[in-house]
N, C-alpha and C positions, 0 to 999 in steps of 0.2 A: 847233661839237663838244658834243654830246650825252652823258650822265651817265647811265643807265640801274642805278638798286640796284632789291633784288627780295633780300625778307629769308624764308622763307618755314620754319613749323616741322611736323618734319611725326614722330612717335611710332612706337616700334620697334615692330617683327613682329609677329606672335602666337609665337611661342617666343623671347621674351624681354620678363621683368616689368614691366611701366613703373616700378614704383618701381627696381630697379636699373637700368638702363637711365638714369632720371633723376639719380641718384645720382652715377653715372658719368661723365655727360655734362657735371656738376658739375665733379667729379674733375679731367677732362680741361682743362677752363676755367681751370680756379684754380693747376693744377697742385699736386695733393696732397701733402704731403710725410709723414706718417701715420697711421698704424697700415698701413705697410706694408713692401716693399718694393721695396728697388732696387737695378739694372742699369744699365750702359750698351749700347749696341749700334749696332752700323754698323748700315747701308745695305747689300737685295741691293741687286747689282750692276742700274747702273739703264739699261735705254737705251731709247731714243729714235726715233720715224721716220724718218726722214730728211727735211733741212729744215727742223729743230729740236735746241731743245739743253732740257733737259729738268735741272731739281737734284732734288733728295727724297730725303730717310732720314730716319732716327729720330734720334731722339740719346741714348736713354736707356726704363725703362721704369719702369712704379709697378706695382706688384701691390698690390690690397686684395685682403685676407681675409676672409674670415666664416667659415674652420673653419682645417683641417688648409692650412700651409703650402703657398705655389703660385710655380712661378715658369715667365714665355714664356720657352719655348724660340727658340733662336731662327732653327730652319725654319720656323715659326710667324709672329714678330717677319718677317722676310725674307717672309715670306705673304702679312701686311698692307701693310705696304709697299710690296708686290709692287702686290696690291688697287688702292690706292691711284693709283700711273703708272698704270694701264690704267686706271683711270678720267680719270683730268688727261687724259692720252691723247685719249679719246674723249667727253669732254665740251669740250674749249678747244681743244689742236691740231689732232686731225681735222677742224673746223667750219672753221678758221681755213684748211684749206688745202682745201678746199670738198669734205668729206665731210661722207656722213652719218652719223648720234652709231647707227645701229644696232640688234642687240641688246643690250640693260643686261641681259639673267637673268643671264649668268657675275655681274656685278658688283654687285648688288642680288638682297638676296631680295625673295619673284613681289609682301609687298606691298606691298614700295616701291616696286616699280618701278610698280605699280596706283595708287600718288600721285600718279604723273612726268604731272601733266598740269597744263595752267595756267598759275602764276603759280609753282607750284611749280617744272616745268620748265623755263618762263625763271632760278631762280634755280639750279636745283643744272647748266645744261647751255647754251654758247655756242651754239645753234644759230640759222644769221641774219647772223652777223655779216663781213667784208666778206673777204675773201680775201685769203690773203695772196701780196707777190709777191718773199719772198727767206724768208729765216728767220723760222722762230716761236720764242721764246726765255722760255724757265716758269720763273721761278725760285721756290723754296719756303724760308720757316723750314722750320729740322728739328721734325717730328713727339716729341711725348714719348708713347708712347702708356700708357693707365692700364689695367690690365687689371684683369678681378674672377673670381674666385678662387670658387666654392660653396662648403661647405660639409665636401666631399668631396675640394675642391684641386685640382677640375676648374677650364679657363676654360672661356669658353663666349665670354663678352663684353667685347668690347678699344674705349675709346674712345682720340680723338684731337684733337687742335686740327688745323686746316688753314690754313693763308694758301699762295695760291702768287701770279705776278706776272706776268702775261703777257703782251709785245709782239710787237707785227707790224707793222710798214711793208705798206700795203693801197694800189694805185693811187690811191684819193681818198686815202694820207695818211697817218697813225700811228694805229696803236690799239691797245686797254691794257685787259686785264680784271682788274681782282685780283676773286679769291676769300675771302673767310673766317669760320672757323667751327669747329665743331667732327662728327665721324662717330661714328659706335656700330657696330661691325664685327663679327656673330656667326656666330661656326662654324656651315657647311650643306652640310652629306652631305662632310667631307672639306677642304671651304675655307672660304675666309675671306670675306665676301658686307656688305657696306651694309647693311645695319639700318634704321637712322634717320639724316639728317642735320638741324642747324641751321645756314644759309647765308646770306650775306651776299655781291651783287653787285655784278661797281662794273666799266660798262664804259664807257668813252670813247672819243674821237675820230669820223674826220668817218665818215659811209657809216652809219650806224646805225638811223637817221629820226629822227623827230621823238619821241619819247618821251624825259624828259628823268631824273623818278624816277618810280617803280612800285612799293609796298609790297603783298607780299601772307603768309600766314600761311596754313599750311595742313595737317592734322591726315589722318594713315596709319590711324588706328585704329581695330579693325574693330565 
């Protein structure tokens, strides 16, 4: 049985100031409770491809404001959850079903897509996992969204922690993928895309090759 761990870090794209994004990641990680407003929320409807089971939802929203009070609307919250859902499907579920990851530009900003290479890509995507022979089951810890509003009360950056646990049975035996860390999403032409991430991936099971542990740090700053 092999275990494979990778930890990359890449900064936000050109549209997001690095200082704000770094602070947002910290708030998301620590579950900040001061200086903002809270409201709870349920996730958008979660659909998963045939042959898989996916549990993903938001547990609430924390708004950190630098000016006028702001609220993250339900439509934005659901769109963010949906982007994360689509990422999990593309990164984990599809590879387990023998599908290619494909075009990620609908889910990641262009600078983030450009940074997905080498070990950074390995940490974010489960390409090369053995094909599942049955149900791919993915569970997730509830996501607490931390939104950052600008002085005008507009919200264009949202951070969230992420923890998924994917299990599948292959012809060689069971395989498990655990991914944890933080995501920062930015509003991009009316949609929400992943602008930066800090993730750790832990893969275990038969058929994963001889690599036992790999660590890397990546940076997408221009």
